[in-house]
ZAFITOR-684624 format. One record per residue: x, y, z of N, C-alpha, C in turn; residue number from 0. Coordinates in nm, 4 decimals. Atoms other than C-alpha are relative to their C-alpha. Example, Ala and Ser with C-alpha at 12.3 -4.5 7.8 and 13.67 -1.06 7.14 Angstrom:
2
<pt <0.0890; -0.1190; 0.0000>; <1.2300; -0.4500; 0.7800>; <0.0900; 0.1200; 0.0000>; 0>
<pt <-0.0820; -0.1190; -0.0060>; <1.3670; -0.1060; 0.7140>; <-0.0770; 0.1090; 0.0730>; 1>
***
This chain:
111
<pt <0.0835; -0.1182; 0.0000>; <0.0000; 0.0000; 0.0000>; <0.0872; 0.1234; 0.0000>; 0>
<pt <-0.0745; -0.1236; 0.0104>; <0.1149; 0.3474; -0.0716>; <-0.0131; 0.0810; 0.1271>; 1>
<pt <0.0068; -0.0863; -0.1174>; <0.2011; 0.5861; 0.2097>; <-0.0437; 0.1407; -0.0373>; 2>
<pt <0.0432; -0.1303; 0.0483>; <0.0899; 0.8788; -0.0023>; <-0.1417; 0.0296; 0.0465>; 3>
<pt <0.1326; -0.0341; -0.0503>; <-0.2045; 1.0560; 0.1637>; <-0.0976; 0.0299; -0.1130>; 4>
<pt <0.0876; -0.0310; 0.1108>; <-0.3404; 1.1520; -0.1794>; <-0.0456; -0.1232; -0.0763>; 5>
<pt <0.0361; 0.1229; 0.0698>; <-0.3658; 0.7894; -0.2937>; <-0.1360; -0.0487; 0.0466>; 6>
<pt <0.1360; 0.0420; -0.0339>; <-0.7283; 0.6781; -0.3074>; <-0.0035; -0.1414; 0.0561>; 7>
<pt <-0.0028; 0.1367; -0.0501>; <-0.6408; 0.3139; -0.2487>; <0.0432; -0.0033; 0.1464>; 8>
<pt <-0.0441; -0.0009; -0.1392>; <-0.4549; 0.3923; 0.0736>; <-0.1055; 0.0609; 0.0909>; 9>
<pt <0.1087; -0.0564; -0.0807>; <-0.7526; 0.5980; 0.1919>; <-0.0975; -0.1083; 0.0427>; 10>
<pt <0.0879; 0.1118; -0.0336>; <-0.9521; 0.2742; 0.1862>; <0.0765; -0.1180; 0.0592>; 11>
<pt <-0.0813; 0.1083; -0.0547>; <-0.6614; 0.0611; 0.3093>; <0.0145; -0.1162; -0.0954>; 12>
<pt <-0.0050; 0.1038; 0.1032>; <-0.6341; -0.1308; -0.0192>; <0.1219; 0.0162; -0.0885>; 13>
<pt <-0.1010; -0.0080; 0.1041>; <-0.3873; -0.2081; -0.2955>; <-0.0705; 0.0190; -0.1337>; 14>
<pt <0.0570; -0.0205; 0.1333>; <-0.4385; -0.1415; -0.6673>; <-0.0656; -0.1267; -0.0551>; 15>
<pt <0.0541; 0.1269; 0.0490>; <-0.5211; -0.5091; -0.7201>; <-0.1348; -0.0345; 0.0634>; 16>
<pt <0.1260; 0.0275; -0.0701>; <-0.8369; -0.4851; -0.5047>; <-0.1141; -0.0178; -0.0997>; 17>
<pt <0.1174; 0.0245; 0.0844>; <-1.1539; -0.6230; -0.6591>; <-0.1087; 0.1025; 0.0351>; 18>
<pt <0.1107; -0.0901; -0.0338>; <-1.4725; -0.4132; -0.6767>; <-0.0700; -0.0379; 0.1306>; 19>
<pt <0.0627; 0.0438; -0.1257>; <-1.6159; -0.6240; -0.3931>; <0.0847; 0.0416; 0.1200>; 20>
<pt <-0.0880; -0.0415; -0.1091>; <-1.3108; -0.5490; -0.1759>; <-0.0064; 0.1510; 0.0207>; 21>
<pt <0.0131; -0.1450; -0.0107>; <-1.3417; -0.1771; -0.2528>; <-0.1288; 0.0342; 0.0740>; 22>
<pt <0.1294; -0.0243; -0.0631>; <-1.7082; -0.1811; -0.1536>; <0.0023; -0.0387; 0.1484>; 23>
<pt <-0.0063; 0.0465; -0.1386>; <-1.6378; -0.3803; 0.1644>; <0.0840; 0.0938; 0.0864>; 24>
<pt <-0.0861; -0.0923; -0.0748>; <-1.3534; -0.1484; 0.2741>; <-0.0710; 0.1333; 0.0223>; 25>
<pt <0.0746; -0.1255; -0.0121>; <-1.5689; 0.1582; 0.2069>; <-0.1082; -0.0117; 0.1078>; 26>
<pt <0.1078; 0.0178; -0.0975>; <-1.8616; 0.0217; 0.4073>; <0.0542; -0.0148; 0.1418>; 27>
<pt <-0.0615; 0.0151; -0.1308>; <-1.6334; -0.0753; 0.6927>; <0.0429; 0.1351; 0.0561>; 28>
<pt <-0.0420; -0.1336; -0.0441>; <-1.4851; 0.2753; 0.7094>; <-0.1200; 0.0885; 0.0310>; 29>
<pt <0.1194; -0.0780; -0.0267>; <-1.8314; 0.4269; 0.6915>; <-0.0594; -0.0372; 0.1362>; 30>
<pt <0.0517; 0.0423; -0.1303>; <-1.9452; 0.2174; 0.9898>; <0.0856; 0.0541; 0.1140>; 31>
<pt <-0.0912; -0.0453; -0.1045>; <-1.6362; 0.3163; 1.1894>; <-0.0072; 0.1503; 0.0216>; 32>
<pt <-0.0139; -0.1448; -0.0077>; <-1.6466; 0.6881; 1.1122>; <-0.1288; 0.0787; -0.0174>; 33>
<pt <0.1270; -0.0704; 0.0205>; <-2.0138; 0.7698; 1.0557>; <-0.0371; 0.0776; 0.1259>; 34>
<pt <0.0347; -0.0819; -0.1166>; <-2.1363; 1.0514; 1.2838>; <-0.1001; -0.0656; 0.0950>; 35>
<pt <0.0975; 0.0661; -0.0868>; <-2.4159; 0.8287; 1.4177>; <0.0617; -0.1117; 0.0843>; 36>
<pt <-0.0605; 0.1130; -0.0703>; <-2.1729; 0.5599; 1.5381>; <0.1251; 0.0386; 0.0783>; 37>
<pt <-0.1203; -0.0433; -0.0723>; <-1.9000; 0.7692; 1.7051>; <-0.0301; 0.1264; 0.0791>; 38>
<pt <0.0140; -0.1229; -0.0771>; <-1.8468; 1.0598; 1.9380>; <-0.0009; 0.1193; -0.0959>; 39>
<pt <0.0057; -0.1150; 0.0911>; <-1.9444; 1.3897; 1.7720>; <0.1218; 0.0911; 0.0153>; 40>
<pt <-0.1059; -0.1002; 0.0008>; <-1.6795; 1.6425; 1.6743>; <0.1406; -0.0555; -0.0028>; 41>
<pt <-0.1342; 0.0573; 0.0077>; <-1.3871; 1.4020; 1.6324>; <0.0602; 0.0356; -0.1354>; 42>
<pt <-0.0530; -0.0439; 0.1294>; <-1.1744; 1.5715; 1.3636>; <0.0689; -0.1117; -0.0782>; 43>
<pt <-0.0653; 0.1096; 0.0717>; <-0.9785; 1.2532; 1.2818>; <-0.1035; -0.0852; -0.0724>; 44>
<pt <0.1051; 0.0789; 0.0647>; <-1.2994; 1.0620; 1.2102>; <-0.0662; 0.0776; -0.1122>; 45>
<pt <0.0569; -0.0828; 0.1072>; <-1.4376; 1.3537; 1.0103>; <0.0882; -0.0045; -0.1236>; 46>
<pt <-0.0936; 0.0028; 0.1129>; <-1.1239; 1.3562; 0.7935>; <-0.0004; -0.1375; -0.0665>; 47>
<pt <0.0024; 0.1356; 0.0556>; <-1.1283; 0.9764; 0.7517>; <-0.1284; -0.0238; -0.0789>; 48>
<pt <0.1278; 0.0130; 0.0703>; <-1.4946; 0.9917; 0.6529>; <0.0048; 0.0707; -0.1347>; 49>
<pt <-0.0091; -0.0752; 0.1251>; <-1.4268; 1.2575; 0.3887>; <0.0932; -0.0693; -0.0989>; 50>
<pt <-0.0921; 0.0733; 0.0887>; <-1.1279; 1.0612; 0.2489>; <-0.0676; -0.1247; -0.0569>; 51>
<pt <0.0680; 0.1216; 0.0466>; <-1.3383; 0.7416; 0.2301>; <-0.1063; 0.0341; -0.1030>; 52>
<pt <0.1024; -0.0413; 0.0960>; <-1.6228; 0.9232; 0.0551>; <0.0622; 0.0379; -0.1340>; 53>
<pt <-0.0667; -0.0433; 0.1236>; <-1.3858; 1.0824; -0.1978>; <0.0599; -0.1189; -0.0734>; 54>
<pt <-0.0620; 0.1165; 0.0631>; <-1.2030; 0.7554; -0.2611>; <-0.1049; -0.0900; -0.0642>; 55>
<pt <0.1020; 0.0890; 0.0553>; <-1.5199; 0.5521; -0.3109>; <-0.0728; 0.0627; -0.1183>; 56>
<pt <0.0636; -0.0660; 0.1143>; <-1.6656; 0.8133; -0.5461>; <0.0752; -0.0323; -0.1285>; 57>
<pt <-0.0812; 0.0326; 0.1175>; <-1.3780; 0.7307; -0.7832>; <0.0136; -0.1512; -0.0167>; 58>
<pt <-0.0303; 0.1427; 0.0117>; <-1.2928; 0.3683; -0.7063>; <-0.1243; -0.0868; -0.0098>; 59>
<pt <0.1233; 0.0770; 0.0093>; <-1.6547; 0.2556; -0.6857>; <-0.0613; 0.0007; -0.1387>; 60>
<pt <0.0500; -0.0093; 0.1371>; <-1.7208; 0.3562; -1.0478>; <0.1071; -0.0582; -0.0926>; 61>
<pt <-0.1022; 0.0644; 0.0827>; <-1.5407; 0.1262; -1.2964>; <0.0681; 0.0934; -0.1008>; 62>
<pt <-0.0601; -0.0907; 0.0985>; <-1.4885; 0.3991; -1.5583>; <0.0916; 0.1020; 0.0658>; 63>
<pt <-0.0830; -0.0976; -0.0704>; <-1.3591; 0.6571; -1.3113>; <0.1233; -0.0656; 0.0603>; 64>
<pt <-0.1148; 0.0719; -0.0562>; <-1.1371; 0.3957; -1.1475>; <0.1045; -0.0265; -0.1083>; 65>
<pt <-0.0937; 0.0256; 0.1099>; <-0.9829; 0.3028; -1.4848>; <0.0755; 0.1279; -0.0364>; 66>
<pt <-0.0657; -0.1269; 0.0292>; <-0.9125; 0.6697; -1.5567>; <0.0984; 0.0395; 0.1080>; 67>
<pt <-0.0893; -0.0312; -0.1121>; <-0.7604; 0.7188; -1.2097>; <0.1248; -0.0868; -0.0065>; 68>
<pt <-0.1145; 0.0912; 0.0091>; <-0.5402; 0.4102; -1.2499>; <0.0928; 0.0402; -0.1134>; 69>
<pt <-0.0815; -0.0404; 0.1147>; <-0.4236; 0.5289; -1.5910>; <0.0802; 0.1261; 0.0324>; 70>
<pt <-0.0696; -0.1255; -0.0337>; <-0.3382; 0.8778; -1.4632>; <0.1098; -0.0211; 0.1034>; 71>
<pt <-0.0970; 0.0147; -0.1083>; <-0.1560; 0.7576; -1.1526>; <0.1123; -0.0965; -0.0336>; 72>
<pt <-0.1077; 0.0921; 0.0353>; <0.0464; 0.4811; -1.3175>; <0.0954; 0.0593; -0.1029>; 73>
<pt <-0.0872; -0.0630; 0.0996>; <0.1882; 0.7080; -1.5886>; <0.1085; 0.0862; 0.0631>; 74>
<pt <-0.0942; -0.0846; -0.0741>; <0.3777; 0.9075; -1.3224>; <-0.0014; 0.1447; -0.0470>; 75>
<pt <0.0175; -0.1409; 0.0366>; <0.2533; 1.2310; -1.4751>; <-0.0600; 0.0720; 0.1206>; 76>
<pt <0.0679; -0.0710; -0.1082>; <0.1337; 1.5057; -1.2455>; <-0.1491; -0.0331; -0.0019>; 77>
<pt <0.1390; 0.0438; -0.0106>; <-0.2046; 1.3932; -1.1234>; <-0.0902; 0.1208; 0.0173>; 78>
<pt <0.1013; -0.1030; -0.0172>; <-0.4917; 1.6272; -1.1783>; <-0.1223; -0.0666; 0.0602>; 79>
<pt <0.1153; 0.0647; -0.0625>; <-0.7864; 1.5553; -0.9550>; <-0.1176; -0.0085; -0.0955>; 80>
<pt <0.1169; 0.0137; 0.0871>; <-1.0988; 1.4277; -1.1265>; <-0.1036; 0.1055; 0.0360>; 81>
<pt <0.1019; -0.0997; -0.0311>; <-1.3909; 1.6657; -1.1529>; <-0.0917; -0.0492; 0.1107>; 82>
<pt <0.0870; 0.0332; -0.1121>; <-1.6090; 1.6747; -0.8452>; <-0.1448; 0.0140; -0.0445>; 83>
<pt <0.1423; -0.0063; 0.0314>; <-1.9730; 1.5906; -0.8947>; <-0.0712; 0.0693; 0.1155>; 84>
<pt <0.0686; -0.0750; -0.1041>; <-2.1742; 1.8438; -0.7036>; <-0.1511; -0.0153; -0.0173>; 85>
<pt <0.1455; 0.0077; 0.0030>; <-2.5375; 1.8258; -0.6115>; <-0.0549; 0.1284; -0.0604>; 86>
<pt <0.0630; -0.1179; 0.0591>; <-2.7635; 2.0587; -0.8026>; <-0.0675; 0.0824; 0.1079>; 87>
<pt <0.0736; -0.0892; -0.0888>; <-2.8903; 2.3594; -0.6205>; <-0.0952; 0.0811; -0.0863>; 88>
<pt <0.0998; -0.0736; 0.0740>; <-3.2026; 2.5365; -0.7297>; <-0.0226; 0.1346; 0.0675>; 89>
<pt <0.0185; -0.1320; -0.0612>; <-3.2461; 2.9101; -0.6793>; <-0.1400; 0.0143; 0.0586>; 90>
<pt <0.1290; -0.0293; -0.0627>; <-3.5201; 3.0191; -0.4453>; <-0.0274; 0.1477; -0.0206>; 91>
<pt <0.0320; -0.1395; 0.0275>; <-3.6916; 3.3361; -0.5512>; <-0.0486; 0.0719; 0.1242>; 92>
<pt <0.0550; -0.0622; -0.1194>; <-3.8736; 3.4032; -0.2264>; <0.0277; -0.0907; 0.1187>; 93>
<pt <-0.0324; 0.0880; -0.1123>; <-3.7416; 3.2719; 0.1062>; <-0.1225; -0.0439; 0.0805>; 94>
<pt <0.1200; 0.0361; -0.0747>; <-4.0968; 3.2577; 0.2445>; <-0.0776; -0.1143; -0.0647>; 95>
<pt <0.0751; 0.1047; 0.0686>; <-4.2209; 3.0090; -0.0148>; <0.0766; -0.1313; 0.0033>; 96>
<pt <-0.0584; 0.1324; 0.0011>; <-4.1567; 2.6382; -0.0217>; <0.0699; -0.0225; -0.1344>; 97>
<pt <-0.0672; 0.0259; 0.1273>; <-3.9053; 2.5176; -0.2858>; <-0.0749; -0.0992; -0.0873>; 98>
<pt <0.0774; 0.0978; 0.0766>; <-4.1526; 2.2489; -0.3932>; <-0.1424; 0.0504; -0.0129>; 99>
<pt <0.1378; -0.0421; 0.0246>; <-4.4804; 2.3431; -0.5524>; <-0.0742; -0.1143; -0.0658>; 100>
<pt <0.0781; 0.1127; 0.0494>; <-4.7486; 2.0857; -0.6135>; <-0.1376; 0.0507; -0.0378>; 101>
<pt <0.1333; -0.0366; 0.0452>; <-5.0653; 2.1313; -0.8119>; <-0.1034; -0.0958; 0.0556>; 102>
<pt <0.1056; 0.0890; -0.0498>; <-5.3955; 1.9615; -0.7493>; <0.0249; -0.1436; -0.0454>; 103>
<pt <-0.0179; 0.1416; 0.0296>; <-5.3885; 1.5854; -0.7369>; <-0.1348; -0.0585; -0.0366>; 104>
<pt <0.1241; 0.0617; 0.0439>; <-5.6512; 1.3943; -0.9256>; <0.0075; -0.1488; 0.0237>; 105>
<pt <0.0050; 0.1417; -0.0322>; <-5.7460; 1.0558; -0.7987>; <-0.1106; -0.0647; -0.0781>; 106>
<pt <0.0986; 0.0724; 0.0781>; <-5.9222; 0.8097; -1.0213>; <-0.0110; -0.1414; 0.0565>; 107>
<pt <0.0229; 0.1339; -0.0517>; <-6.0775; 0.4955; -0.8906>; <0.0342; -0.1002; -0.1108>; 108>
<pt <-0.0349; 0.1007; 0.0997>; <-5.9303; 0.1951; -1.0669>; <-0.0965; -0.1171; 0.0106>; 109>
<pt <0.0809; 0.1197; 0.0044>; <-6.1417; -0.0974; -1.1744>; <-0.1415; 0.0168; 0.0070>; 110>
***
């Protein structure tokens, strides 16, 4: 295993030869250990480990992204981080209104 803190495999405690099942198992194990619901709140080491595990699994859990990561890191070129997928945010025009608007619901008896 690499001692490099930026290595995604070392964040999960794995080697490059790990199977997808081993990646998933290591990720789930780290999530159980470091999840805020299963540990003391405010532990910065667990918070950092949780963030590293999430970032590593986002890449290594997807076969295409993992192949691209492996290709970039084995060439010994400077590694550029993969693009981060961010959740969509929707603008709210009026803070007093709900972000979800639902029209009338029509119920039809079946049968």
